[in-house]
N, C-alpha and C positions, 0 to 999 in steps of 0.2 A: 658349754664350750665344746664338749665332745660331740653333741648333736650338730653344732655348726660345722665342725671339722668333717663329719661324715657327709653332710650335704655338699661340701666343696668337692668331695671325691666323686659324687654322682654326676655333677655338671662338668664333665670333661669336654674339651674342645672337639667339635665335629665339623669337618669342612671338606670341600672338594679340591681336587688337584687336577691340573691340565698338563698333558704331555703332547708334544708336537713331533710329527714324523713327516719327512718329505723325501721323494726319490733324489732330490738335489741336496739332501742334508749330509750329515757326517755322524757316524756312530760313536765318534769320540767327542761329540758336542754335548751340550747340556740337556738337550731335549726340550727346550722352551721354544717360544714362537720365533725368536730371533735366531736361535741356533738349534734347529730341529735334528733329531736322529734321522738316519737314512733308512733303516729297516724296521719292520714290525717286530722281528726277533729281538732287536735291541730294546724296543719299548717293553716287550715282555720281561726281559732281564731286569730292567729298571723297576718295573712294578713289583717284581719278586723281592726287591730290596726294601720296599715300603712296609710300614706297619699299618695294615689296612684298618685296624681298629681305630685309627686316628681319623679315618675318612668316611664320608657317606657315599662318595662317588669318585672314581678315577676315570677321567675323560681323555682318551687318546685321539687327538685331532690328526687325521690323515689329510695331508695337503694333496693337491691335484697331481695326477701323473699315474704311470703304470708301475706297479710293484711286481717285478718279475721274480718268481720263485723257482727253484730247481728241486724242491722236495716239499711235502705238505707242511703247512703251518700247524704245529701241534700245540694244543692247549690242554694241559693236564691240571690236576688239582691245584697246584701251586700257581697256575695262571688264572684261576677263577676268582670271583669276589667272595664276600662273606654274606651272611644273612642280613647284614646292615650296610654293606658296601657293594655297589654295582660297578663293574668295570665295563666301559663302553668304548668300542672302536668305531669311529664316526668320521664320515666324509665332511671335512670342515666347510661350513657355509655352502653346502650343496655343490662343492667342486667335484669334478669327475675323478673318481678314484677307482682304479682297476687293479684287482689282484689277478695276475695272469700266470698260468703254468705253461706258457708258450715261449718259444725262442724265435728270434728274428733271424731269417736265413740271409746268408751273404748275398750281396748284389753282384753276382758273377755269372749271370745267364749268358749262354752262348747260343746263337741262332743256328739251327740245323741247315746245312747247305742245301740250296735249292728250294727252301721254304721261305715264305714271307712272314709267317706268324707262328712257327713252331720252334720252341726253345728247349734247352736242357740245362740243368744245374747239377754239378757234382756235390753230393751231400757228404758231410764229415762222417766217417765210419763210427764215431762215438755216439751218434744219434740213433734212436730206435727207428725201425721202419716207419715210414710216413703213411698214415691212413686218414689224415685230415689236413686240409690246407686252407689258409685264409689269406686274402690279399686286400690290403687297405681296409681291413675290418670286416670283410664279407667272406662267408664260407664259399669256397669254390667246389665245383662238381667233379668228383672222380669219374674218369672215363667209364661210360656205361653203355652197354649194348641196347638195342631195341628189346622189348619183351619177348622172351622165348618160352617154349612149353615142353614139358617132359612128355614122354610116351608112356612111361610107367616104370615099374620095378624091373630088375633083371628077369629074363625069361623064366628062370628056375624058381622065382619067388612069386610070380603072378598068381598062380593057383593057391599058393600058401596064404597070401594076403586075402584073397577072395574067400577062402575057407574060414579065416578068422572072423570075418564080418565087420561091418562098420562099427566104430566106437567100442570095440572089444579091447579095452586098454590093458586088462589083466593079461590077456593072451600076448599082446605086443610086448609087455614087460618080460614075460617068460622067454619070448623069442629073442629079445635083446640080450639076455644073459647067456644064451647058447650060441648066438650067431649074430654078429654085428654087420655082416656084409650088406644086408638089405637097407641098413641105416646109413651106409657109406657108398651108395651107388644108385644109378638110375639109367634108363635108356633115353637117349635124346633123339630129336627129330632131324631129318635131312642131314645137313652138314654143319649144324649149329656150333659144334665144338671142334671143328676141324679147320685147319689152315691158320690157326692162331700161333704166330711165331713165338710170342712170349707167354706161352701157356703156364710156365712156372710162376709167373707173377699174378695170374688171374685169381680172383676170388668170386665165387658164385654166391648170390643171395637168392635163396629159395623161399617162396611164399607158400606155406602150408595152409592150414585153416586159420587158427587163431594165433599162430606164431610164425616167425621167420628164422631161418638158420643160415649161417655163413660158412663157406668151405673153400679150402684150397684143393687143387686137383693133384692126385697121385699119378693117374694115367688115363688115357683114352684108348678104347678099342674101336677103331674105325670100322672094322669088319662087322662087329655086332652092335655098333652104335651105343656102346656102353661107356660111362664115365665112372671112375672110382675116386672117392673123396677121402681126404686124410683124416677127417674127424666125423663123428656120427651126428645125425639129426635126432631130435626127440622121437619123431614118427617117420616111418619110411615113406618115400614117394610111392604112391599106389595105395596108401591106407585110406585116405579120404577120396582121392581121385587119381587116375592115371595121368591126368592133365594138370600138372602144377605149373604155375608161372615161375620163371626165374630170370635173372639178368646176369650178365658177365661184366664184372668190374675190373678196373686197373689194367687194361690192355692198351697198348699203343694203337691197336687196330681201331679203337673206338674214340680216338681223339678227333673230334669233329668240330665242336663249337668253341667260340672264344670263352675262356675260363675253364675249359676241360683240362685235367691233369692226370698223370699216373706216375707211379714210382716203380723203378726197375730195381728189384731186390738184389739182382746179381751184380749189376754195375754200380749200385748206389747212386743212381741218377734220377732226378726229378724232371719229368717232361711236362711242358705247359703250352697251351694254345693261347696266344695273346690276341687282342683285337688288332685289326690291320694297322700297321705302322705305329704300334705302341710298344715301347721298349719296357719289358718287365723289370729292368734294372732301375727304373725310376719309380717302382712300386715297393711297398713294404709287405713281405711275405712272412707269415707266422705259422709254425706248426707246434702242437702241444708236445711236451716232453714229460709231464708228470701225470700220474694216475689220479691223484687226489690233490685238491687245493688246500683243504683245511680239515683237521680232525679235532674234535673235542672229546676227550676220553678220560674218564675218572678211573678210580681203582676200586673194583668190586670186592677184592679180597679184604681191603681194610675199611670197606663201607664208606668210601670217600668220593662223593660225586663232585664233578666240576659244577659250580653254581654261580648264578648271578653274573652272566656274561652277555653282552649285547653287541650286535653289529648293525650299523645303520647307514643307509645311503651308499653302500659299497657295491661295486660291480665285480662279479666273479666270472672269469672267462678262461677257456683253453685248458682242458684236460684230455688225456688220451682216451681213445675208444679201444678198450682192451680186447685181446683175443686169447684163446686158450682156456676160456671159461666154458666148461661143458656141462652136459646134463647131469643133474643130481641123480645118483643111483646107477649110472652106467659103470659097471665094474669091468675094468680092463684087465682081465686075467689072461693067463697063458692060453686058455681055451678059446677065448673070444678075440684076442688081439690079432689084428691083421698085420702082415709084415710091413706095409707101407704107412701104418697109422702114425700120426703125429698129433697128440692131443693139445699141443701148444698152439696149434693153428685153429682157425674157425671159431664159431660160437653157436651154441645151441642152448635153449632154455625152455622152461615150461611156460606158464602163462605170464604175461606182462614183462618178460625179460628182466625180472628183478636181479638176475645174476650178473647183469652187465656192469654193475658197479655204480659209484656215486662220486661227485666232486667234493661234497661236504658230508662228513660222517659224525654223528653224535652217538656216543655210548656212555652210559652211566653218568648222566648229567641232568641237572634240574634248573629250570628257569633260564634257559638259553634263548635269546631273542634275536630274530632277524627282522628288521623293520625297514621298509622301503629300499630293500636291496634288489639287485638285478642279477639273474643267473642266465648266461647266454654263451653261445659258441662252445658248447660242451660236448664231450663224446659219450657221456653216460647219463644216468639220472643226475639231477642237480643236487638233491639233498636227501639224506637218509636219517630218519629218527629211529634209532635202533634200540637194542636191549637196555633196560634200566634208564631210559630217557623219559623224564616227566616234566610237565608244565613248560614244554617248549612253545614258543610263540613265533609263528611265521606270519607276519602282518604286512599287508599292502606291498607285497613283493611281486616282481615280474619275472617270469620264466619263459624263455623262448630260444629258438635255434638250438634244440637239444638232440644229441645223438640218441639218448634214451628218453626218459620221462621227466616229470617234475619232481614229485616228492614220494619217497617210500616211507611209510609209517608202519614200522614193525620189523620182524625178523623172519627169515626164510627157512622155516621148518614146516614141512607139510604134515598136516594131521598130528600136530605136536601133542604128546601125552600131557594130560592135565594134572601134573603133580611136580613136586620138586622145584628146582631152580627155574625152570622155564615159566612156571606160573608167576613167580616174582619178577621175572625178567621182562614181562610184557610192558612196552611203553604205554604210559597212561596220562590222561589229563593234558594232552597236547592240543594245540590250536593252530589251524591253518585257515586264515580268513582274509577276505578282501584282496585276494591275489589274482593275477592273470597268468594262465599257464597255456601256452600255445606253440604251434609249430614244433612238435616233438616227434620222436620215433624216426629220426632221419637215418640213423644207422641200424637201430634195432627196432623194426617196425611194430612189434607187439607191445612196446612200452606204452604206458598210460600217463594221464595227467597226475593222478594221485592213486597210489596203491596202498591199501590198508590190509595188514595181515598180522594176526596175533597181537593186536593193539586194542586198548580198552579206554572207554570214557573220554573220547577225544571229540573235537569240534571241527568239522569241515564246513565252513559257513561263508556264504557270500563271495564265492570264487567264480571266475569265468574260465572255462576250459574249452579249447577248440583246436582244430587242425591236428588230429592224431590219426594214425593208421589203424589203431585198435580202440579200446574203450576210453571213456573220459575218466570215470572213477571206478576202481575195482575194489570191492570190500569182501574180505573173507579168505581163509586159507585152509579150510577143512572140507574135504569131499564127503558129503553125507550128513547124517543127523547126529553124529557123535559130539562129544563135548568140544567146545571151541574157546579159544582165547580172544576171538574178535567179538566184542560185545560192548554195549553201552555207548556206542559212537553216534554222533549226530551229524547227518549229512543233509544240510538244510540250506535252502535259498541260494543254491548254486545255479549258474547258467552254463549249460553244456550243449555244444552244437558242433556240427561238421566234424564228427569223429567217425570211427569205423570206415575210414576212407580207403583202406587197402585190404583188410583182413575180414574174417567172418566170425560168427558165433559169439558176439559180444553186444555191448550196448552203451548208451550214454552213461548209465550206471549198471554195473555188473555185480551180482552178489553170489556168494558161495558159502554154504554151511549155516548152522544155527548162529544167530546173532542177537541174543536176548537184549532187550532194552535199547536196541538201535532204532533211530528214527530217520526216515527218508521222507522229508517233508518240504514242500514249497519250492522244489527245484523246477527250473524251466529247461526242457530238453527238446531239441528240434534239429532238423536237417541231418537225418541219419539214413544213409542209403547203403546199398551193397554193390561193390564192384562187379561188373558182369563176369569177370574171370575168377572171383573169389570162390573157394570151395568150402563146403561145410554148411552149417545151419544158418538161420536168418540173423539179421542185425536188428536190434530193437531199441526202443526208448529206455526201458528198464528190463533187464534180463535176470530173472531169479533162477539161478542154476542149482545144481544138485544140493539138496539139503537146506536151501534157503528157508528160514522160518523164524518166528518169534520177533519179527521186526514190526515197527509201527510205520505205516506208509499212508500218506495222504496229502492232498493239496498240491500235487505236482502237475504242471502244465506240460503236456507232451504232444507235439504236432509235427507234421511234415516228416513222417517216418515211412520208409518204403515198405517194410515188413510190419509185424505186429508192434503196436505201441508197447505192450507188456507181454512177456513170454515166460513160461515156466518149464523147467526141465527137472524131472525127478523130484518135484515138489508141487504144491498147488496153492491157490489163493486162500484156502482155508487155514493154512499155516502162517498167514500174514495177518496182522491186525490192521484193518483198513479204516481210514476216516475219509468219507466221501465229501 
């Protein structure tokens, strides 16, 4: 009798539950198919009230439509599943479900007198400055000048930079700490920065060697042809070459073609060039207003990860392209600060623009799945798998129209010490497979398809990556042969092509530092050239940079490469385990 009673306790009921959400629903409704909730936040609240031990799966069916958010969707420990219960947010029967961090602008465009196709729109003062604009679902081009070229550093710094020598980064870092002026200035050619009426609105995009930087202008000295920038770049103009490319963005002067636009920060007006005889009031304009769309964040202090959470068939769109994120290690002290400096403007970063942010951010989470999702129309990287994130699966997803790159796998600490919390923090056993990642680096040109740094034992398999200004896959975050947290990763059977289209000194696959038990096998890499105006070293199929070693490499097909198919810098082939 006792035994029979005990058996009855073991066989408890296990079942699935379905919840429905629709943009046309009501958060006071039941959340079923007939009476769906309206918001994802309400679905989260409902799930928190459930006893998950009674279920094997909670399925949240998202009905078609746009789910507009004004702050990131936050999934904490209480929003995840259990080891026996998966929570899935799912596009119902392949309906188009979009989670958007954008806002639709009012249809109140006014035509500029005397023009047939130039319009302006007053923007509400509550909105952040506009640096991305979409019309009828398509990204529009911010007004941009023809390509221009610097003459070099300010006269007083020309000999200084020449004396430092090319690639003397240690000397440059010392210079940065005692004098920021060469990092915030350059000499321009002819009258390139003269006669621009709205100079205060202008943003310069400077192409250095392997990275690009964005700057607003403090002042222009027309007599000496000098421009002074409000925020510093990583490396000064004149370090690699006196002749660096740059463009001028966001000026009315360069509103030339249909679809061009710019934003007047002083009057809070948006200017737009329409197609002839087409009224923009009959179009839908969207601008992003949130920095991130979704965060999955557990509690490291209580050792409580978010677990068993899945997103499938969802489209993620529209997040801001941030500014004011500046170079790691620039110390703005009383000694170095310039009177006009404003570090809230501009953007500078080291390699791969990993500082530019992400639309989806995972921290201290395990078994988080994104399957057949789409990430597009974004201002940053699409997705970041950060500290303490394990067993993430990014499966059969599509990434395109990206201000930054596709996926960051790891955390941004250069030459991280190999002890303490950082060792435990390295994301591990994560999978990115069968994805397409393309048309990236639109705002931050050094962003890459997949950036791996301080991450271990992960799988980057069967992906296609193309149309980036810099590298396809970048792996490693340690300069030299010291200990590394990037190891045991498999980069296999990926197709990488048509990358390195703007910058220099990278490759289809780029590696840095020791990476024991890492395999680079079976990849197909092709169509890699070097822009005639790019400055710095060659572009390659695979570039083994400083300290690259202890990796297993073989069976890669590399062709149609302008420079060397494989290149080594401060390492050599003897430090690589080769399979022919």
